[in-house]
C-alpha positions as CSV (number, residue, x, y, z in Angstrom):
1,X,139.3,95.2,91.7
2,X,138.1,93.6,88.5
3,X,135.6,91.5,90.4
4,X,134.2,94.6,92.2
5,X,133.8,96.4,88.9
6,X,132.0,93.5,87.3
7,X,129.6,93.2,90.2
8,X,129.1,97.0,90.3
9,X,128.4,97.1,86.5
10,X,125.8,94.3,86.8
11,X,124.2,96.0,89.8
12,X,123.8,99.4,88.0
13,X,122.6,97.8,84.8
14,X,120.0,95.7,86.7
15,X,118.9,98.6,88.9
16,X,118.5,100.8,85.8
17,X,116.2,98.2,84.1
18,X,114.1,97.7,87.2
19,X,113.7,101.4,87.9
20,X,112.7,102.1,84.3
21,X,110.1,99.4,84.3
22,X,108.8,100.5,87.7
23,X,108.4,104.1,86.7
24,X,107.0,103.0,83.3
25,X,104.2,101.3,85.2
26,X,103.3,104.6,86.9
27,X,103.7,106.5,83.6
28,X,101.5,104.2,81.5
29,X,98.6,104.1,84.0
30,X,98.8,107.9,84.4
31,X,98.6,108.5,80.6
32,X,95.8,105.9,80.4
33,X,93.7,108.1,82.7
34,X,94.9,111.3,81.0
35,X,97.0,112.4,83.9
36,X,99.9,114.7,83.0
37,X,103.4,113.5,83.7
38,X,105.8,116.4,84.1
39,X,109.1,114.3,84.4
40,X,110.3,110.8,83.7
41,X,113.8,110.3,85.0
42,X,116.3,107.4,85.4
43,X,118.4,108.2,88.4
44,X,117.9,111.4,90.4
45,X,118.8,114.9,89.0
46,X,119.4,116.8,92.2
47,X,121.1,120.0,91.1
48,X,121.8,118.9,87.5
49,X,121.2,116.1,85.0
50,X,123.3,114.2,82.5
51,X,120.6,114.2,79.8
52,X,117.2,115.8,79.2
53,X,114.8,115.7,76.3
54,X,111.3,117.1,75.9
55,X,109.5,116.0,72.7
56,X,107.6,118.6,70.7
57,X,103.9,118.9,71.8
58,X,104.7,116.8,74.9
59,X,104.2,117.7,78.5
60,X,106.8,115.3,79.7
61,X,110.5,115.9,80.2
62,X,112.6,112.7,79.9
63,X,116.1,112.6,81.3
64,X,118.9,110.8,83.1
65,X,120.1,112.1,86.5
66,X,123.6,111.9,88.0
67,X,122.7,110.1,91.2
68,X,122.2,106.3,90.4
69,X,120.0,105.5,93.4
70,X,116.7,105.0,91.6
71,X,114.5,107.2,89.5
72,X,111.2,109.0,89.5
73,X,108.0,109.8,87.5
74,X,106.7,113.2,88.5
75,X,103.0,113.2,88.2
76,X,101.0,116.4,88.1
77,X,98.8,117.1,91.1
78,X,100.2,114.9,93.8
79,X,102.7,115.2,96.7
80,X,105.6,112.9,96.0
81,X,109.4,112.8,96.5
82,X,109.8,116.0,94.6
83,X,108.0,117.8,97.4
84,X,106.6,120.3,94.8
85,X,103.8,121.8,97.1
86,X,103.4,125.0,95.0
87,X,101.2,123.2,92.4
88,X,98.9,122.0,95.2
89,X,98.2,125.6,96.2
90,X,96.6,126.2,92.8
91,X,93.0,125.1,91.9
92,X,92.8,121.4,90.7
93,X,93.1,120.9,87.0
94,X,91.3,118.1,85.0
95,X,94.7,116.6,84.0
96,X,96.0,116.3,87.6
97,X,96.2,113.2,89.7
98,X,94.1,114.7,92.5
99,X,91.2,115.3,90.1
100,X,90.8,111.7,89.2
101,X,88.6,109.1,90.9
102,X,90.1,107.1,93.7
103,X,90.1,103.9,91.7
104,X,92.1,105.5,88.9
105,X,94.6,107.0,91.4
106,X,95.0,103.6,93.1
107,X,95.9,101.9,89.8
108,X,98.4,104.7,89.0
109,X,100.1,104.1,92.3
110,X,100.3,100.3,92.1
111,X,101.4,100.4,88.5
112,X,105.1,100.4,89.4
113,X,104.8,97.5,91.8
114,X,102.6,95.6,89.3
115,X,105.1,96.1,86.4
116,X,108.0,95.0,88.6
117,X,106.3,91.8,89.6
118,X,105.2,91.1,86.0
119,X,108.8,91.8,84.8
120,X,110.1,89.2,87.3
121,X,107.6,86.6,86.1
122,X,108.6,87.3,82.5
123,X,112.3,87.1,83.2
124,X,111.9,83.8,85.1
125,X,109.8,82.4,82.2
126,X,112.4,83.4,79.6
127,X,115.2,81.9,81.7
128,X,113.4,78.6,81.8
129,X,112.7,78.8,78.1
130,X,116.3,79.6,77.1
131,X,118.3,77.6,79.6
132,X,115.8,75.2,81.2
133,X,116.2,74.2,84.9
134,X,119.3,72.1,85.6
135,X,119.7,71.0,89.2
136,X,121.7,68.5,91.2
137,X,119.4,66.2,93.3
138,X,120.6,65.9,96.9
139,X,120.3,62.1,96.7
140,X,123.0,62.2,93.9
141,X,125.5,63.9,96.1
142,X,127.0,60.6,97.4
143,X,129.6,62.4,99.6
144,X,126.9,64.4,101.3
145,X,127.3,67.9,102.6
146,X,129.8,70.0,104.4
147,X,127.9,71.9,107.1
148,X,128.7,75.2,108.8
149,X,129.8,75.4,112.4
150,X,126.3,76.6,113.3
151,X,124.7,73.4,112.0
152,X,127.5,71.2,113.5
153,X,126.4,72.6,116.9
154,X,122.9,71.2,116.5
155,X,124.0,67.7,115.4
156,X,124.8,67.7,111.7
157,X,127.9,66.0,110.6
158,X,129.9,66.5,107.4
159,X,128.9,63.8,105.0
160,X,125.2,63.7,106.0
161,X,122.9,63.5,103.0
162,X,119.7,65.6,103.5
163,X,116.5,63.6,103.1
164,X,113.6,65.3,104.8
165,X,112.6,68.4,106.8
166,X,109.8,67.1,108.9
167,X,107.7,65.2,106.3
168,X,108.8,67.3,103.3
169,X,111.3,65.6,101.0
170,X,114.4,67.8,100.2
171,X,115.1,67.6,96.5
172,X,117.8,70.2,95.8
173,X,120.1,72.6,97.7
174,X,118.5,76.0,97.4
175,X,116.8,78.7,99.5
176,X,113.6,76.6,99.8
177,X,115.6,73.7,101.2
178,X,117.5,76.0,103.6
179,X,114.2,77.6,104.9
180,X,112.6,74.1,105.2
181,X,115.5,72.9,107.3
182,X,115.6,76.0,109.6
183,X,111.9,76.0,110.1
184,X,111.5,72.3,110.7
185,X,111.0,70.5,114.0
186,X,113.4,67.8,112.9
187,X,115.5,66.9,109.8
188,X,116.2,63.4,108.6
189,X,119.6,62.7,107.0
190,X,121.3,59.6,105.7
191,X,124.5,59.1,107.8
192,X,126.8,56.2,106.8
193,X,123.8,54.4,105.2
194,X,121.5,54.9,108.3
195,X,118.6,57.4,108.5
196,X,119.2,59.7,111.4
197,X,116.8,62.3,112.8
198,X,118.3,65.7,114.0
199,X,116.1,67.9,116.2
200,X,116.1,71.6,115.0
201,X,115.9,74.3,117.7
202,X,113.1,76.9,117.4
203,X,115.7,79.7,117.0
204,X,117.7,78.1,114.2
205,X,117.1,81.0,111.8
206,X,118.3,83.5,114.4
207,X,121.4,81.5,115.0
208,X,122.3,81.4,111.3
209,X,121.8,85.2,111.0
210,X,123.8,85.8,114.1
211,X,126.8,83.6,113.2
212,X,126.8,84.4,109.4
213,X,128.4,81.0,108.7
214,X,125.9,79.9,106.1
215,X,124.2,76.5,105.7
216,X,126.0,73.8,103.7
217,X,127.7,73.0,100.5
218,X,128.1,69.8,98.5
219,X,131.1,67.6,99.3
220,X,133.0,66.6,96.2
221,X,136.5,65.4,95.2
222,X,139.1,67.7,93.7
223,X,139.2,66.7,90.1
224,X,141.3,68.7,87.7
225,X,139.2,70.2,84.9
226,X,142.0,72.1,83.1
227,X,145.3,73.8,83.8
228,X,145.4,77.6,84.3
229,X,148.4,77.8,82.0
230,X,151.3,76.0,80.5
231,X,153.7,77.5,83.1
232,X,151.6,76.8,86.2
233,X,153.1,74.7,88.9
234,X,150.8,71.8,88.2
235,X,151.4,71.9,84.4
236,X,155.2,72.0,84.8
237,X,155.1,69.0,87.2
238,X,152.9,66.9,84.9
239,X,149.4,67.1,86.4
240,X,146.8,66.5,83.7
241,X,143.0,67.2,83.3
242,X,141.1,64.3,84.9
243,X,143.5,63.7,87.7
244,X,141.7,63.3,91.1
245,X,143.7,64.7,94.0
246,X,143.6,62.5,97.0
247,X,146.4,63.6,99.3
248,X,148.8,66.5,100.1
249,X,152.2,65.5,101.7
250,X,150.7,62.2,102.7
251,X,147.6,63.6,104.4
252,X,144.4,62.2,102.8
253,X,142.2,64.9,101.2
254,X,138.7,63.5,100.6
255,X,137.2,66.7,99.3
256,X,138.2,69.8,97.3
257,X,138.0,71.9,100.5
258,X,140.3,69.5,102.4
259,X,142.9,69.8,99.7
260,X,142.7,73.5,99.4
261,X,143.0,74.0,103.1
262,X,146.3,72.0,103.2
263,X,147.6,73.7,100.0
264,X,147.1,77.1,101.5
265,X,149.1,76.1,104.5
266,X,152.0,75.1,102.2
267,X,152.1,78.2,100.0
268,X,155.4,78.9,98.3
269,X,156.7,75.5,99.5
270,X,157.4,72.1,97.8
271,X,154.5,69.6,98.3
272,X,153.9,66.1,97.3
273,X,150.5,65.7,95.7
274,X,148.9,62.2,95.5
275,X,146.3,61.6,92.7
276,X,144.5,59.0,90.8
277,X,145.0,58.8,87.0
278,X,143.1,56.1,85.1
279,X,142.5,54.2,88.3
280,X,146.2,54.2,89.3
281,X,147.4,56.2,92.3
282,X,150.5,58.3,91.6
283,X,152.3,61.3,93.1
284,X,154.3,64.3,92.0
285,X,156.3,66.9,94.0
286,X,156.4,70.6,93.0
287,X,156.4,74.1,94.5
288,X,153.2,76.0,95.0
289,X,152.9,79.7,94.2
290,X,152.8,82.4,96.8
291,X,149.0,81.9,97.4
292,X,149.2,78.2,97.7
293,X,147.7,77.5,94.3
294,X,148.6,74.6,92.1
295,X,147.4,76.4,89.0
296,X,144.4,74.3,88.0
297,X,140.7,74.7,87.5
298,X,138.5,72.0,89.1
299,X,135.2,70.3,88.2
300,X,132.1,71.6,90.0
301,X,129.6,69.3,91.8
302,X,127.3,69.5,88.7
303,X,130.1,68.2,86.5
304,X,130.9,65.3,88.9
305,X,127.4,64.1,90.0
306,X,124.4,63.3,87.8
307,X,122.1,66.3,87.3
308,X,118.5,66.6,86.2
309,X,117.5,69.1,83.5
310,X,113.9,70.2,83.0
311,X,113.3,71.8,79.6
312,X,110.4,74.1,78.6
313,X,109.2,75.4,75.3
314,X,108.0,79.0,74.9
315,X,104.4,78.3,76.0
316,X,105.4,75.9,78.9
317,X,107.8,78.4,80.3
318,X,105.2,80.9,81.3
319,X,103.2,78.8,83.9
320,X,106.6,77.5,85.2
321,X,108.0,81.0,85.4
322,X,104.9,82.2,87.2
323,X,105.2,79.4,89.8
324,X,108.8,80.2,90.3
325,X,108.1,83.9,90.8
326,X,105.2,83.3,93.2
327,X,107.3,80.8,95.2
328,X,110.2,83.3,95.3
329,X,107.8,86.0,96.6
330,X,106.4,83.7,99.3
331,X,109.8,82.8,100.5
332,X,110.9,86.4,100.7
333,X,107.8,87.5,102.5
334,X,108.2,84.6,105.0
335,X,111.7,85.8,105.7
336,X,110.6,89.3,106.5
337,X,109.4,88.4,110.0
338,X,113.1,88.0,111.0
339,X,113.9,91.6,110.1
340,X,112.3,92.6,113.4
341,X,114.6,90.5,115.4
342,X,118.0,91.6,116.7
343,X,119.8,89.2,114.4
344,X,117.7,90.1,111.4
345,X,118.3,93.9,111.9
346,X,122.0,93.3,112.1
347,X,122.0,91.3,108.9
348,X,120.3,94.0,106.8
349,X,122.5,95.1,103.9
350,X,122.7,98.1,101.6
351,X,124.1,98.6,98.0
352,X,127.2,96.5,98.6
353,X,125.2,93.6,99.9
354,X,122.9,93.8,96.9
355,X,125.8,94.0,94.4
356,X,127.4,91.0,96.1
357,X,124.4,88.9,94.9
358,X,125.7,89.1,91.3
359,X,128.4,86.7,90.1
360,X,132.1,87.8,90.0
361,X,132.3,86.7,86.3
362,X,129.7,87.9,83.8
363,X,127.1,85.2,83.3
364,X,123.8,86.2,81.6
365,X,121.7,83.5,83.3
366,X,122.9,84.5,86.8
367,X,122.4,88.2,85.9
368,X,118.8,87.6,84.9
369,X,118.1,85.3,87.8
370,X,119.4,88.0,90.2
371,X,117.5,90.8,88.4
372,X,114.3,88.9,88.6
373,X,114.8,88.3,92.3
374,X,115.6,92.0,92.9
375,X,112.5,93.0,90.9
376,X,110.4,91.0,93.3
377,X,112.1,92.6,96.2
378,X,111.5,96.1,94.7
379,X,107.9,95.3,94.2
380,X,107.4,94.0,97.7
381,X,109.3,96.8,99.4
382,X,107.5,99.5,97.5
383,X,104.0,98.2,98.5
384,X,104.8,98.4,102.2
385,X,102.5,101.0,103.8
386,X,105.3,103.6,104.5
387,X,104.7,107.2,103.4
388,X,107.1,108.1,100.5
389,X,106.7,104.6,99.1
390,X,103.9,103.6,96.7
391,X,102.4,101.6,99.6
392,X,102.0,104.7,101.6
393,X,100.0,106.4,98.9
394,X,97.9,103.3,98.5
395,X,97.3,103.3,102.3
396,X,95.9,106.8,102.2
397,X,93.9,106.1,99.1
398,X,92.3,103.1,100.8
399,X,91.5,105.3,103.8
400,X,89.8,107.7,101.4
401,X,87.7,105.0,99.9
402,X,86.6,103.7,103.3
403,X,86.2,107.0,105.1
404,X,84.8,108.8,102.0
405,X,87.1,111.8,102.6
406,X,90.6,112.6,101.7
407,X,93.5,113.4,104.1
408,X,94.4,117.0,103.9
409,X,97.3,118.1,101.6
410,X,99.2,119.4,104.7
411,X,98.9,116.0,106.3
412,X,100.1,114.2,103.2
413,X,103.0,116.7,103.0
414,X,104.1,115.9,106.6
415,X,103.6,112.2,106.0
416,X,105.8,112.3,102.9
417,X,108.5,114.1,104.8
418,X,108.3,111.6,107.7
419,X,108.4,108.7,105.3
420,X,111.4,110.1,103.5
421,X,113.3,110.6,106.8
422,X,112.5,107.1,107.8
423,X,113.8,105.7,104.4
424,X,117.0,107.8,104.6
425,X,117.6,106.4,108.1
426,X,117.0,102.8,106.9
427,X,119.3,103.5,104.0
428,X,122.1,104.8,106.2
429,X,121.7,101.9,108.7
430,X,121.8,99.2,105.9
431,X,124.8,100.7,104.2
432,X,126.4,101.3,107.6
433,X,126.0,97.5,108.2
434,X,127.9,96.9,104.9
435,X,130.7,99.2,106.0
436,X,130.9,97.6,109.4
437,X,131.1,94.1,108.0
438,X,133.8,95.2,105.5
439,X,135.9,96.8,108.2
440,X,135.6,94.0,110.8
441,X,135.1,90.9,108.7
C-alpha cells in the first residue's frame, strides 16, 4: 500500500506541474495578444471547486478543481472543452479569441504544447547539470544479460553480451538499445568469447508487446551490501556485507536471480547458503522468513561493474539536455506506429500505467526524469489533429489560412463534441486495459 501511495503522490504532483505549465502557455500567449482569459484552473471543477480567487481589476478567475484529471484555460470567444456556446451567439468583441488574426490564434493554441516541450528540455538540462549522466557500458557487464522468454525464442542466450544492432554499436541498456535491437535485421552478441549473429524477425516489436515479458537485464552476482536488520536471518547466522552468495543447498547460483529463485522455493525452511568471503568459500545454515528472504540488501549492477559518468556545467547542460529531449521525442514518435496494431492497442495503459513509471521509493532524479518524459508525451499527444485537443484547433486554423475562410461555429461545436467523445472512449479503453491486466496478471 505504501508503494502505491508513493507512486500516486508522484503522479499527481508531476501531472499538476505539467498541466500548470501547459495551460500557462495558452494563458501567456492569450494575454500577449490581449485576449481575455475567463478561467485558469488546475484540475476540473465540474459542479464545484476546492479553491477560487479573482484578483481585483482582473478578468481571470484562478482556481483548483476537485477532479485531478488535468486542467483548463477558458479563453473568451472560442469553443473549447467548456462548451460555452452562449458567448458565441453574441457579436465578436475585440478582446475575444475569434477576433484575432489567424497567426495569433495559432500561437495561442500551440502555446501549451510549446511550453510542455520546453519544460522537458529544461528539466533534462537541469538533471544533467545536477546529477550528470552515469551509465553502465554493456561491454563492462562481463556476465552478459538475462533475456526474456520472447528473446530466447529468436536465439538469444543468457550470458550474451550485446555488441551491435545491424552496424550500430550498442553502448548502454536503455530504450534506444531496445528499439535498435527490435528494429534490426540482425544483432551481434559476444557468446563465450565468440561473436555470434542473431537474425531478428520483422515482427519482433509485436511479439514483445504481445508477450509482455520485457527485453533483458544485466546478469550480476548476489553480493551483500548491507543487512536489513540485526535480527534478520542472515544477520543472526553471521552473514556480513561483502559476502558473495554462490550456492543454495548445494545448488550453484551464478546470479542474483538464480539465488532468489531458489530462496523463494525454500521459504520458512532451513537452508545452507554458500558464499565467498575474502576469497575463501564458506557456508552457513539458517532459517528463511515466510517470504523466502535472507534479510539482506544487495549491490546493484552499477555498484559491481565499472560505470562511466559524464558531467556537465550549467552552460554545457543545455545543449546536452536539448539533444536528450529531441532524441526522446523521436523515439516516442517512432513507437506510435505500433499503436495501430492489435498488440499495440492491447498494450495501451491509463492512469495506473502512467503512475507505474515512477519509482516505488521517492527519488528526485527519477521523478524529474519521468516528469520530463511525460511532458514530452503530453506535448505530442496534444498536437495530434483530434478535435478537442490543441492539435484539432490547429488543424482548423491551418484550414482557415489555406482556404481563406473559417469553419462555421456550428461545425466547430459538433467537432468539439465528437473529439471529446473519442477522447472519453480512449480514456475508458486505456484504463480498462489497466484494470484487465490487474485482474488477470
